[in-house]
Steps between C-alpha positions, in 0.01 A plus 500: 500500500243746365123473546284689254130553439415653163743794461592553865685322779281300738589657834342732752445846346800730532739240643754524215617855439479604135288202388126451469381237747161375610356202684367221281122470544322168536442333163792674328790308348852592602822397329811420699831524312780290647783254431592144603171310491671184375469281195237578238309305237603588145824679599656738247863453397754639748521879471199523266189699595174310513243617246175394670355367828566131421805474731309435823640386833503126561431540872175668605531858625290668764518843663433584864276810522412624850534145630295344219667263252387576144586275204654680204291513184830511307862447600771488238758688301419858402469525119773713348740452788783266591466331839230727640179343629151635546236374740138607449263485796142621547429668834223280646179641645568303819833664580512693828519877466842654537787640300515268200 
């Protein structure tokens, strides 16, 4: 699983040697790249990359951030990939401070 915000990894600064990392500030969207989120609406043919964001998860997806459950604004197959998902979440203003 990879968590990204804009062009960096969402993680405490300096925690991954050789990569740019930074905490995700409140209000920012992060994207989580992962696999195995289950069945999707509008599935592409087996082994074929999806071309857009229409292949969304059937089951709702939420993310636990510092003890706060946040509903995903998008959860589905990553366009241009085969079997890789992306989950987009906005860091809420109400989230407790910490290493996001």
